[in-house]
TORDO-672489 format. One line per field, with one value per residue (C-alpha): residue number from 1; z negated, y, x. Coordinates in pm, 1 decimal. Layout:
# TORDO-672489
vogu (NUM_...)
z (Z_...)
y (Y_...)
x (X_...)
# end
This chain:
# TORDO-672489
vogu (1_2_3_4_5_6_7_8_9_10_11_12_13_14_15_16_17_18_19_20_21_22_23_24_25_26_27_28_29_30_31_32_33_34_35_36_37_38_39_40_41_42_43_44_45_46_47_48_49_50_51_52_53_54_55_56_57_58_59_60_61_62_63_64_65_66_67_68_69_70_71_72_73_74_75_76_77_78_79_80_81_82_83_84_85_86_87_88_89_90_91_92_93_94_95_96_97_98_99_100_101_102_103_104_105_106_107_108_109_110_111_112_113_114_115_116_117_118_119_120_121_122_123_124_125_126_127_128_129_130_131_132_133_134_135_136_137_138_139_140_141_142_143_144_145_146_147_148_149_150_151_152_153_154_155_156_157_158_159_160_161_162_163_164_165_166_167_168_169_170_171_172_173_174_175_176_177_178_179_180_181_182_183_184_185_186_187_188_189_190_191_192_193_194_195_196_197_198_199_200_201_202_203_204_205_206_207_208_209_210_211_212_213_214_215_216_217_218_219_220_221_222_223_224_225_226_227_228_229_230_231_232_233_234_235_236_237_238_239_240_241_242_243_244_245_246_247_248_249_250_251_252_253_254_255_256_257_258_259_260_261_262_263_264_265_266_267_268_269_270_271_272_273_274_275_276_277_278_279_280_281_282_283_284_285_286_287_288_289_290_291_292_293_294_295_296_297_298_299_300_301_302_303_304_305_306_307_308_309_310_311_312_313_314_315_316_317_318_319_320_321_322_323_324_325_326_327_328_329_330_331_332_333_334_335_336_337_338_339_340_341_342_343_344_345_346_347_348_349_350_351_352_353_354_355_356_357_358_359_360_361_362_363_364_365_366_367_368_369_370_371_372_373_374_375_376_377_378_379_380_381_382_383_384_385_386_387_388_389_390_391_392_393_394_395_396_397_398_399_400_401_402_403_404_405_406_407_408_409_410_411_412_413_414)
z (15997.5_15794.9_15423.3_15466.4_15624.8_15342.5_15046.8_15203.7_15256.8_14864.2_14768.7_14609.7_14796.3_14446.6_14088.5_13786.2_13718.0_14068.2_14054.9_13743.4_13850.8_14158.5_13951.9_13762.8_14043.5_14213.2_13878.6_13878.7_14215.7_14125.7_13797.5_13964.6_14279.5_13988.2_13806.6_14142.3_14202.9_13891.0_13912.4_14336.6_14476.6_14835.8_14754.1_14635.0_14952.3_15180.7_15048.8_15064.0_15434.1_15482.7_15348.4_15488.2_15830.1_15761.3_15542.8_15749.5_16105.4_15966.1_15884.7_16231.2_16398.3_16253.3_16381.2_16683.2_16736.6_16679.4_16913.4_17185.4_17139.6_17204.8_17524.9_17620.0_17531.5_17362.0_17229.8_17033.6_16836.1_16758.3_16366.2_16321.7_16426.8_16089.3_15920.5_16176.2_16080.7_15757.1_15722.9_15773.0_15368.8_15367.8_15505.3_15158.1_15027.8_15358.8_15389.7_15013.7_15106.0_15411.3_15188.8_14973.6_15217.7_15407.4_15003.6_14981.4_15400.5_15212.9_14997.4_15246.6_15604.4_15651.7_15940.6_15714.7_15588.7_15909.8_16192.9_16485.6_16792.2_17042.8_16881.9_16593.3_16823.1_16778.3_16419.1_16213.6_15851.1_15981.7_16303.4_16210.9_15906.1_16141.1_16428.1_16152.4_15979.3_16302.2_16435.4_16133.5_16085.5_16423.4_16453.7_16100.2_16220.6_16544.9_16292.1_16038.2_16303.6_16502.2_16195.0_16082.9_16390.5_16401.4_16012.2_16045.0_16202.6_15995.8_15702.0_15824.8_15926.1_15551.4_15400.5_15681.2_15594.9_15232.0_15179.3_14808.5_14968.4_14748.0_14718.3_14797.5_15084.0_15229.3_15184.3_15362.8_15649.7_15684.2_15724.6_16035.4_16100.1_16434.3_16422.2_16513.8_16871.9_16917.0_16669.6_16855.4_17197.1_16971.1_16803.0_17125.1_17311.2_17057.5_17040.3_17382.4_17384.4_17096.8_17122.9_17428.5_17270.0_16982.5_17205.8_17343.3_17032.5_16863.6_17101.5_17101.0_16662.0_16644.3_16898.9_16723.4_16394.7_16535.5_16677.7_16370.1_16065.1_16219.8_16512.8_16377.5_16054.9_16276.5_16396.5_16715.9_16835.1_17078.6_17278.7_17444.6_17432.8_17047.8_17087.3_17256.3_17083.5_16705.4_16815.6_16965.4_16665.7_16460.6_16693.3_16676.8_16266.0_16324.6_16513.8_16195.5_15996.7_16155.9_16146.0_15808.6_15729.2_15980.9_15781.5_15436.5_15593.7_15643.9_15353.7_15102.0_15260.6_15438.4_15775.5_15994.8_16206.9_16298.6_16291.6_16438.4_16512.4_16878.2_16754.1_16533.5_16850.1_17063.6_16772.4_16777.1_17142.2_17074.2_16849.1_17083.7_17333.5_17130.2_17017.2_17364.5_17434.4_17110.3_17169.4_17537.8_17407.5_17151.4_17470.7_17713.5_17442.9_17334.0_17689.1_17787.4_17474.8_17546.9_17898.4_17887.3_17595.9_17449.0_17083.9_17038.1_17124.0_17050.7_16660.0_16561.2_16651.0_16535.0_16172.9_16173.4_16360.7_16334.5_15997.0_15799.2_15475.3_15710.6_15997.9_15802.7_15762.2_16129.5_16229.4_15995.3_16173.2_16535.5_16366.4_16181.2_16423.4_16752.2_16721.9_16516.9_16577.6_16981.3_16911.5_16660.5_16816.7_17149.0_17016.9_17000.9_16688.3_16482.7_16659.8_16587.6_16228.2_15984.4_15713.5_16065.2_16147.5_15814.3_15770.8_16113.7_16059.4_15717.5_15848.3_16083.7_15847.1_15616.2_15909.9_16055.2_15722.7_15753.3_16047.4_15944.6_15630.1_15856.0_16105.7_15867.0_15523.2_15709.4_15858.1_15509.6_15289.8_15258.5_15044.1_15101.8_14973.8_15041.1_14894.1_14752.1_14410.3_14149.2_14292.5_14632.2_14558.4_14291.7_14502.7_14813.9_14616.5_14465.4_14780.9_14898.3_14610.3_14682.4_15063.5_14909.7_14673.2_14907.0_15209.7_15005.7_14851.3_15152.7_15259.5_14933.6_15038.9_15373.2_15571.4_15662.9_15980.0_16211.8_16182.3_16398.2_16722.5_16963.7_17040.0_16715.3_16703.8_16565.7_16942.4_16956.6_16815.5_17076.0)
y (16622.1_16619.6_16702.4_16261.7_16196.4_16357.3_16175.7_15887.2_15917.4_16012.9_15675.8_15456.6_15127.0_14920.9_14929.1_14929.5_14588.0_14447.5_14611.9_14521.8_14120.8_14154.4_14323.7_13992.0_13720.3_13856.6_13837.5_13464.9_13393.3_13554.2_13315.1_13027.0_13048.6_13061.4_12760.4_12597.9_12661.0_12470.6_12155.3_12112.3_12366.4_12229.5_12272.8_12629.7_12761.4_12595.0_12776.6_13123.8_13052.3_12949.1_13290.8_13516.0_13380.4_13412.6_13762.1_13904.2_13806.9_13978.6_14263.7_14347.7_14242.5_14550.3_14777.4_14565.2_14607.8_14977.4_15022.1_14830.5_15063.2_15346.8_15181.4_15107.2_15461.1_15251.6_15489.6_15240.6_15127.2_15454.9_15430.1_15095.5_15227.4_15332.0_14991.5_14808.2_14987.5_15004.5_14656.0_14825.9_14884.0_14491.1_14611.3_14639.1_14351.8_14162.1_14257.6_14143.7_13794.4_13798.1_13898.0_13577.3_13338.4_13478.0_13449.7_13127.8_12956.0_12701.6_12598.0_12504.8_12486.4_12126.0_12229.3_12377.0_12025.5_11832.8_11767.3_11919.2_11919.3_12219.5_12378.7_12477.0_12813.0_12921.2_12772.9_12922.3_13121.7_13449.5_13449.5_13408.6_13636.6_13912.5_13861.0_13813.9_14108.7_14349.1_14193.3_14292.9_14601.6_14694.7_14615.5_14769.9_15114.2_15091.9_15058.5_15296.9_15584.2_15458.4_15473.4_15825.5_15998.8_15849.8_15970.9_16274.1_16472.7_16372.3_16466.9_16793.9_16871.0_16786.0_17030.4_17272.0_17296.5_17316.9_16982.6_16794.2_16623.4_16450.6_16700.1_16479.1_16343.7_16685.0_16755.6_16431.3_16472.9_16874.9_16949.6_17202.7_17204.7_17344.1_17381.0_17153.8_17175.0_17080.1_16835.4_16670.3_16659.1_16569.0_16286.7_16141.7_16168.9_15993.9_15737.1_15661.6_15601.9_15408.2_15175.2_15014.0_14964.8_14856.8_14580.0_14454.0_14432.1_14271.0_14003.6_13924.3_13956.2_13707.9_13450.2_13441.1_13401.0_13133.8_12965.2_13018.5_12928.2_12665.7_12487.5_12479.4_12277.3_11950.1_11832.4_11707.6_11881.4_12162.1_12382.4_12706.2_12749.1_12811.5_13177.3_13233.4_12989.5_13149.3_13540.9_13482.6_13298.4_13643.8_13813.1_13552.1_13632.2_14012.6_14029.2_13796.3_14059.2_14331.3_14174.4_14169.4_14503.7_14633.6_14472.4_14583.8_14897.6_14932.3_14765.5_14938.6_15275.1_15288.2_15438.6_15261.3_15607.0_15495.4_15118.9_15012.4_14643.6_14698.7_14765.9_14425.2_14268.0_14376.1_14232.1_13921.3_13904.5_13965.1_13695.3_13472.7_13556.0_13489.7_13165.2_13041.2_13173.2_13008.7_12694.6_12713.2_12753.0_12442.0_12224.3_12309.3_12220.4_11938.9_11780.6_11850.1_11651.6_11362.3_11318.4_11338.7_11113.8_11186.9_11054.1_11398.1_11554.0_11321.3_11267.0_11644.6_11548.9_11230.0_11306.1_11548.8_11359.3_10950.7_10755.5_11015.2_11209.6_11498.8_11424.5_11496.5_11846.2_11869.2_11836.2_12061.6_12329.9_12246.2_12254.5_12593.7_12752.0_12652.9_12437.1_12623.9_12990.0_12881.0_12719.4_13027.6_13277.4_13193.9_13326.6_13754.0_13737.0_13624.1_13832.8_14159.6_14027.4_14159.1_13816.6_13593.1_13789.7_13787.2_13431.4_13342.8_13537.1_13412.1_13070.0_13153.4_13310.5_13076.3_12805.3_12974.6_12974.7_12609.4_12579.7_12777.4_12538.7_12239.7_12351.1_12412.0_12181.3_11794.0_11913.1_12020.3_11754.1_11367.0_11240.0_11014.1_11259.0_11603.5_11919.9_12136.1_12205.1_12479.0_12613.8_12626.8_12776.3_13049.5_13162.4_13212.6_13354.7_13601.9_13706.2_13770.2_13977.8_14207.2_14201.3_14328.8_14581.5_14739.1_14737.6_14933.1_15173.1_15281.9_15376.5_15526.2_15780.1_15881.0_15943.5_15583.1_15759.1_15927.5_16254.1_16462.8_16228.8_16401.3_16031.4_15935.1_16051.0_15897.0_15768.4_15638.8_15354.8_15338.6)
x (-2065.6_-2432.2_-2466.1_-2619.0_-2272.3_-2058.8_-2284.8_-2212.5_-1834.3_-1834.8_-2041.2_-1796.4_-1720.5_-1638.3_-1809.0_-1541.7_-1659.4_-1555.1_-1234.2_-1143.8_-1197.1_-1049.7_-735.2_-759.8_-825.7_-475.8_-292.8_-411.0_-317.4_30.8_89.6_-54.8_216.3_491.1_319.7_269.3_659.4_745.4_481.7_499.4_699.7_621.1_240.9_299.5_494.3_264.6_-5.5_188.0_263.8_-93.0_-246.8_41.9_-55.2_-412.1_-407.6_-194.6_-302.6_-645.9_-416.7_-288.0_-590.7_-823.4_-541.3_-552.4_-915.4_-913.0_-606.8_-856.6_-1135.2_-961.2_-792.8_-1142.5_-1287.9_-1588.6_-1835.0_-2047.6_-1770.2_-1638.7_-1822.4_-1624.8_-1314.8_-1213.0_-1319.5_-1133.0_-781.9_-838.1_-684.9_-341.3_-353.2_-265.4_49.3_272.3_145.1_214.8_602.4_631.9_502.1_688.5_997.4_893.9_903.9_1209.8_1429.1_1291.0_1331.7_1538.3_1306.1_1002.8_1140.6_1206.5_1452.8_1710.6_1802.3_1743.8_1955.0_1771.8_2019.4_2025.9_1754.5_1961.5_2038.5_1690.5_1620.8_1887.4_1842.4_2005.9_1886.0_1515.7_1514.9_1649.6_1423.3_1108.8_1183.7_1261.7_929.0_773.2_879.1_882.4_453.9_433.9_539.2_367.9_51.2_119.2_203.3_-152.9_-334.2_-157.7_-249.0_-627.8_-712.3_-555.2_-795.9_-1058.3_-869.8_-795.8_-1130.8_-1282.1_-984.9_-1057.8_-1424.1_-1363.5_-1497.9_-1276.8_-986.7_-737.3_-440.2_-201.3_-402.0_-440.3_-96.5_18.0_-245.5_-278.3_72.9_139.3_-249.4_-328.8_-660.2_-909.1_-910.8_-556.8_-499.4_-811.9_-617.1_-264.6_-420.3_-586.3_-272.3_-55.9_-298.5_-278.2_73.6_108.3_-185.1_-51.9_310.0_89.7_-83.3_184.0_435.6_116.1_109.7_479.6_512.5_234.0_368.9_667.8_578.6_354.6_679.0_892.9_630.0_422.7_585.4_915.7_785.4_772.8_1093.9_1003.7_670.9_671.0_390.2_419.2_82.1_84.3_155.3_-99.5_-348.8_-252.4_-284.9_-627.0_-745.7_-596.7_-838.0_-1146.4_-1052.8_-1084.6_-1386.5_-1550.0_-1385.9_-1525.5_-1910.2_-1859.1_-1754.8_-2021.6_-2290.4_-2144.7_-2152.2_-2487.3_-2609.6_-2337.4_-2360.5_-2629.4_-2529.9_-2801.3_-2799.8_-2419.3_-2411.5_-2769.0_-2885.8_-2758.6_-2396.5_-2467.5_-2563.7_-2263.4_-2033.1_-2192.3_-2135.4_-1776.9_-1783.0_-1912.2_-1643.7_-1380.6_-1518.3_-1572.2_-1156.6_-1059.8_-1229.6_-1097.5_-743.6_-764.5_-925.7_-666.7_-355.5_-562.2_-585.1_-214.7_-88.2_-345.3_-274.5_123.1_92.4_434.0_478.4_702.4_338.9_63.7_198.8_137.4_-223.7_-262.1_-153.2_-428.9_-686.1_-646.3_-690.2_-563.6_-707.9_-666.8_-915.0_-1292.7_-1085.8_-1008.0_-1382.5_-1499.3_-1279.8_-1392.7_-1719.8_-1722.1_-1481.1_-1662.0_-1963.1_-2203.3_-2082.1_-2149.9_-2503.0_-2616.0_-2481.3_-2655.9_-2945.1_-3038.2_-3182.3_-2888.5_-2668.1_-2912.4_-2965.7_-2733.8_-2809.6_-2716.6_-2446.7_-2296.4_-2365.1_-2187.4_-1888.4_-1824.2_-1819.9_-1585.8_-1329.3_-1334.4_-1303.7_-982.1_-852.5_-862.6_-740.4_-427.5_-412.4_-463.8_-179.3_81.0_3.1_51.9_379.6_488.3_292.8_413.2_133.5_-191.9_-479.4_-539.0_-314.4_-623.6_-629.8_-602.7_-312.0_-447.3_-771.3_-613.5_-345.2_-582.9_-835.0_-564.5_-429.5_-783.2_-878.7_-536.0_-647.0_-1011.4_-839.3_-611.3_-860.0_-1159.9_-837.1_-778.3_-1142.5_-1190.7_-931.1_-989.3_-1334.2_-1499.6_-1608.3_-1448.5_-1619.9_-1357.3_-1396.5_-1651.5_-1763.6_-1894.7_-2253.4_-2562.2_-2685.7_-2360.4_-2565.9_-2800.6)
# end
């Protein structure tokens, strides 16, 4: 590791003013949720569910991409490995949101108070709580073990070479240190085993959340494709966030020797690929519903697209999640330019939040106008601020670059 790399790792990611603003926004969001429970509980639970699906999905997607980079031995992505897996820092907040949703199940899940016939075998509170809790714990446990195996050699290398490391961090990650060569080998073996299991469990748990937290909200609608559609959407968000993180890494910390425009171009190509995959799954689901023309299926789509206040938002989602990024990412220059990639990634993230919103809210809201107001805005801003705080806190405590990885080198950026 060069002196420039060490200096880069010591730079603060947030100013004290920015941190204060994010903490204040998180507290305001929490207050807005409790105010919403008193004024309009349906909207409060709805926006909490939307933000859980979005931010928790984004948190899991980052670790999943780190595992993908490891499985594929992606040399070009080595400098981005840590900024991808740092989304694990949102796991405690995500767990609290899930706990709140499970405790308040009777307040937001319509099937708790309806006659649903044979679906009661699957949709009953004890079974749902058990499978969601176990799934979250399993995926979270694998993610923690994987990220620990990834971070340990880096922290140990700093400690071994006499670089300043937080005492608690040094004790936790350097306990039983066997030397850099042995630790690299052990970490590689552990990550190889854990990454495969993590990716399998990731697909299962995210599909389960789609069925339990989206499809169950509609009494009649069902779709076998929804699970895959949702977790591919999470990966799509993960690529977009990776693009934002890569650009910010270049501009905030000045790591151009490690993160070049060619790597931004590679992220842009991945983003275009997931844009096409998401659009393909969207069209595949819509086409089957349109041709089948079954009332229990078409009602779900019609409620969001035909003569309803949700129709304009549906078109915004389609444009922002597919049409705009597809057209813009055809340009090589946009994919290579930091501002261009940042713009496209930002549009994708905003559109995918709206997509989660339009999947959930119409099934719970019965009013004749869009349920978007101060509660939705402040709760979303609060959860987003909490994500930013946890994400930057993680990166501030561990090396931002995987410095112990032999594949990390300036030439990896080509």
